[in-house]
C-alpha positions as MATLAB code, in Angstrom:
seq = 'MSKVEVQSSQPSKQIKIICAGLGRTGTLSLTEALQILGYNPYHYIDFNHASAWEEFVDGRTSRDNFYTTNANDIIDLILHDGYDAVLENPTCEIFEDILKRFPDAKIILTERDTPEKFEASWKVLMDTMLLTELPFSWKYPSFFQWIPLFRILKKVRCFMGTTHLNLNYGALTHGWRQKPNGWLAEQYVKHNKYVMDHIDKKQLLVFNVKEGWDPLCDFLDCQVPKDISFPHSKVNDAKALRRMRRIFQASVYGWIPLGILTVAGPYFFFRRSEIK';
ca = [
       4.129    8.643   19.520;
       5.265    9.092   16.358;
       7.582   11.868   15.914;
       5.169   12.874   12.457;
       3.122   15.646   13.426;
      -0.316   15.600   11.157;
      -2.018   19.314   10.646;
      -5.552   18.997   10.808;
      -8.761   20.982   11.051;
     -10.819   18.194   10.906;
     -10.176   14.998   12.530;
     -12.175   12.121   11.717;
     -13.968   10.853   14.555;
     -14.202    7.065   13.796;
     -13.196    4.664   11.478;
     -16.024    3.958    9.529;
     -15.062    1.410    7.255;
     -11.726   -1.288    7.241;
     -11.177   -2.899    3.830;
      -9.171   -6.013    4.752;
      -9.083   -7.090    1.853;
      -5.164   -7.105    0.685;
      -3.508   -5.591   -1.991;
      -4.163   -6.197   -5.897;
      -7.963   -7.487   -4.889;
      -9.506   -4.251   -6.607;
      -9.162   -1.839   -3.195;
      -7.813    1.593   -5.718;
     -11.514    0.773   -7.013;
     -12.694    0.699   -3.586;
     -11.072    3.773   -3.183;
     -12.353    5.992   -5.905;
     -16.444    4.337   -5.313;
     -15.959    5.422   -1.470;
     -14.823    9.057   -2.466;
     -18.123    9.574   -4.424;
     -20.029    8.327   -1.757;
     -18.968   11.094    0.155;
     -15.672    8.793    2.236;
     -11.988    9.833    3.175;
     -10.310    7.088    2.074;
      -6.962    6.021    3.279;
      -5.341    4.113    0.802;
      -2.321    2.140    1.513;
      -1.012    4.616    2.975;
      -0.343    9.152    3.843;
       2.883    9.803    2.974;
       3.471   12.038    5.950;
       2.598    9.477    8.273;
       5.549    7.050    6.506;
       8.050    7.411    9.760;
       5.397    6.722   11.984;
       5.083    3.226    9.874;
       8.730    2.927    9.660;
       8.306    3.286   13.799;
       5.228    0.814   14.262;
       7.064   -1.999   11.838;
      10.315   -1.236   13.256;
       8.813   -2.405   16.769;
       7.232   -4.971   15.103;
       9.526   -6.925   13.664;
      12.739   -6.227   16.483;
      13.157   -8.513   19.028;
      14.352   -5.692   21.427;
      11.197   -4.102   20.280;
      12.040   -0.854   22.000;
      10.047    1.662   19.479;
       6.926    3.255   21.369;
       4.778    3.302   18.124;
       1.906    1.069   18.087;
      -1.744    0.252   16.012;
      -3.114    2.815   18.348;
      -0.732    5.538   17.567;
      -0.428    5.133   13.965;
      -4.849    5.136   14.185;
      -4.425    8.419   15.843;
      -2.751   10.093   13.146;
      -5.409    8.200   10.508;
      -8.293   10.018   12.853;
      -6.188   13.435   13.211;
      -5.691   13.869   10.015;
      -9.438   13.296    8.698;
      -9.845    9.806    7.209;
     -13.080    8.148    7.789;
     -12.110    4.551    5.858;
      -8.931    2.261    5.715;
      -7.654   -0.221    2.693;
      -5.337   -2.219    2.061;
      -1.977   -3.492    3.110;
      -0.709   -1.759    5.838;
      -3.738   -1.449    7.515;
      -5.485   -4.297    6.478;
      -2.440   -6.588    8.565;
      -4.203   -4.324   11.891;
      -8.020   -4.318   11.132;
      -8.687   -6.111   14.519;
      -6.541   -3.251   15.831;
      -9.144   -0.488   13.994;
     -11.981   -2.698   14.896;
     -11.232   -2.786   18.555;
     -11.275    1.370   18.415;
     -14.391    1.095   16.458;
     -16.648   -2.210   17.393;
     -19.130   -1.134   14.516;
     -17.409   -0.471   12.064;
     -18.656   -1.902    8.347;
     -15.828   -4.048    7.873;
     -15.143   -5.185    3.235;
     -13.044   -7.656    2.592;
     -12.580   -6.444   -1.333;
     -11.872   -9.926   -3.074;
     -10.455  -11.288   -6.559;
     -12.112  -13.045   -9.726;
     -10.128  -16.181   -8.226;
      -7.089  -16.301   -6.104;
      -4.460  -17.540   -8.813;
      -5.700  -14.000  -10.333;
      -4.352  -12.237   -7.037;
      -1.135  -14.210   -7.159;
      -0.317  -12.929  -10.866;
      -1.253   -9.914  -10.315;
       0.853   -9.851   -6.990;
       3.894  -10.979   -8.856;
       3.690   -7.707  -10.789;
       3.328   -5.682   -8.398;
       6.204   -6.716   -6.421;
       8.770   -7.406   -9.433;
       7.848   -3.596  -10.237;
       8.666   -2.482   -6.309;
      11.557   -4.932   -6.571;
      13.181   -2.106   -8.630;
      13.651    0.099   -6.502;
      14.665   -1.410   -3.242;
      17.761   -3.186   -4.485;
      20.612   -1.311   -3.179;
      23.015    1.098   -5.791;
      25.627   -1.179   -8.262;
      27.577   -0.442  -10.863;
      25.691   -3.505  -12.769;
      22.473   -1.708  -11.293;
      23.480    1.933  -10.595;
      19.661    3.271   -8.456;
      19.945    6.057   -6.734;
      15.800    4.885   -5.007;
      17.314    3.305   -2.032;
      19.126    6.885   -0.925;
      15.828    8.640   -0.906;
      14.197    8.176    2.426;
      10.600    7.608    1.719;
      11.700    4.608   -0.896;
      13.970    3.056    2.458;
      10.559    3.378    4.710;
       8.430    2.055    1.799;
      10.167   -1.136    1.677;
       9.698   -1.743    5.612;
       6.064   -1.439    4.955;
       6.239   -3.967    2.484;
       8.386   -6.417    4.305;
       5.793   -5.344    7.114;
       2.928   -7.070    5.319;
       1.629  -10.422    5.965;
       3.029  -11.185    9.480;
       0.742  -10.422   11.883;
      -2.746  -12.948   11.440;
      -0.422  -15.165    8.470;
       2.647  -15.179   10.521;
       4.901  -15.368    8.127;
       8.646  -14.068    8.208;
       9.207  -10.661    7.854;
       9.832   -9.775    3.983;
       7.747  -13.323    2.862;
       4.588  -11.372    1.055;
       7.066   -9.013   -0.482;
       9.869  -11.616   -1.913;
       9.910  -14.814   -0.081;
       7.502  -15.842   -2.548;
      10.180  -15.927   -5.446;
      11.882  -19.144   -3.232;
       7.928  -20.882   -3.297;
       6.431  -22.878   -5.366;
       3.923  -21.672   -7.453;
       0.197  -21.227   -5.945;
       2.196  -20.324   -2.895;
       0.919  -17.040   -3.080;
      -2.666  -18.116   -3.581;
      -2.386  -20.100   -0.750;
      -1.728  -17.116    1.861;
      -4.365  -15.101   -0.471;
      -6.978  -18.036    0.499;
      -5.846  -18.306    4.100;
      -5.620  -14.185    4.412;
      -9.468  -14.020    3.402;
     -10.470  -17.126    5.275;
      -9.321  -15.366    8.691;
     -11.234  -12.308    8.240;
     -14.557  -14.416    7.149;
     -13.642  -16.464   10.312;
     -12.874  -13.754   12.738;
     -16.098  -10.752   11.315;
     -19.850  -11.542   12.381;
     -21.081  -11.831    8.799;
     -23.929   -9.361    9.079;
     -20.989   -6.859    9.334;
     -18.967   -7.796    6.419;
     -19.269   -7.427    2.815;
     -17.159  -10.226    0.835;
     -17.120   -7.846   -2.655;
     -15.599   -8.024   -5.931;
     -15.889   -4.597   -7.541;
     -16.938   -5.632  -10.677;
     -20.181   -6.140   -8.917;
     -20.506   -2.607   -8.799;
     -22.639   -0.027   -7.205;
     -25.639   -2.373   -5.917;
     -23.981   -4.788   -2.748;
     -21.997   -1.825   -1.953;
     -24.120    0.812   -1.386;
     -26.652   -2.119    0.150;
     -24.033   -2.475    2.662;
     -23.733    1.236    3.372;
     -27.241    1.655    3.236;
     -27.367    4.472    1.043;
     -28.206    5.218   -2.498;
     -26.812    4.246   -5.819;
     -25.328    7.345   -7.485;
     -27.634    8.913  -10.040;
     -25.523    8.425  -13.856;
     -22.313    7.490  -12.281;
     -20.391    4.665  -13.348;
     -18.648    2.351  -10.552;
     -15.066    3.292  -10.849;
     -12.653    0.479  -12.320;
      -9.009    2.159  -12.100;
      -6.761    1.159  -13.634;
      -3.876    3.897  -12.784;
      -2.677    0.453  -10.967;
      -3.749   -2.611  -12.964;
      -0.958   -4.904  -15.029;
      -0.595   -2.707  -18.002;
       0.157    0.132  -16.084;
       2.751   -0.981  -13.217;
       4.634   -2.058  -16.212;
       4.817    1.355  -17.608;
       5.987    2.391  -14.422;
       8.878   -0.772  -14.464;
      10.053    0.669  -17.908;
      10.342    4.223  -16.073;
      11.858    3.174  -13.350;
      14.707    0.921  -15.675;
      15.258    4.250  -17.252;
      15.146    5.839  -14.114;
      18.609    3.572  -13.095;
      19.660    4.163  -15.932;
      19.468    7.486  -17.370;
      20.780    9.394  -13.864;
      24.169    8.777  -14.571;
      24.678    9.548  -18.019;
      22.637   13.100  -17.131;
      24.991   13.283  -14.175;
      28.344   13.725  -16.271;
      26.968   15.610  -18.584;
      25.390   18.279  -15.806;
      29.046   18.156  -14.063;
      31.273   18.100  -17.741;
      29.604   20.562  -19.166;
      30.661   24.081  -17.146;
      34.235   22.422  -17.259;
      34.180   22.096  -21.085;
      32.481   25.947  -21.874;
      34.915   26.980  -19.081;
      37.708   25.231  -20.607;
      37.208   26.212  -24.441;
      36.228   29.914  -23.280;
      39.607   30.168  -21.649;
      41.249   28.672  -25.077;
      40.034   31.672  -26.916;
];
């Protein structure tokens, strides 16, 4: 079992909804919609579970495979922390493992308008995240990979695409840069086809968040919320990611002069006092 210990007084009894859609397909908007409907969704990962995900990823990608954490350990953590719906990567990589545990769960496959739009959006995200993954150098004095959480998140991202797509570790995160335009769109189509081929149509909703409440609530057999518009999150849209990119860049190049000032300031202060 993972070394992560989750404290929860209200563990979930089951995963009711599995969103098998890749990231950048409206999963954050769907997360907010499910919260409005009363679910407790697990979007991306709970950072308290980061070490468990690291052990799981290392075990799945290591030839030695000596790590003990498996998909069921991850699922147990998710349940123990009270979540009853899972969305996006990396849980969409293990959606079949979750479905084995909860065969009555409803499956939602979020999709973009076109594969090309997915590709463009994925590239913006990964180019932004790349700024947190580069090692320290004098040309790029980044401190992010000195922080354990950022190192773990890099591993989790590199794990994406290694299960049913059978891609090499890191292909979806970095390898696409050596591929021709359209390669990412092709992986998106393959992923969606795999989900649709392996899930009973009665148990599956293929969903574009632009469709709003009606198809979602009909599928979940619940009332459409009154006087509440379907959420369309702007927290991590392309504009927000570009803003985040600028913040990362400012952090990378801004901490050194701040550090010098922090160290040198007291020295010159006391030096000046001695002269007086």
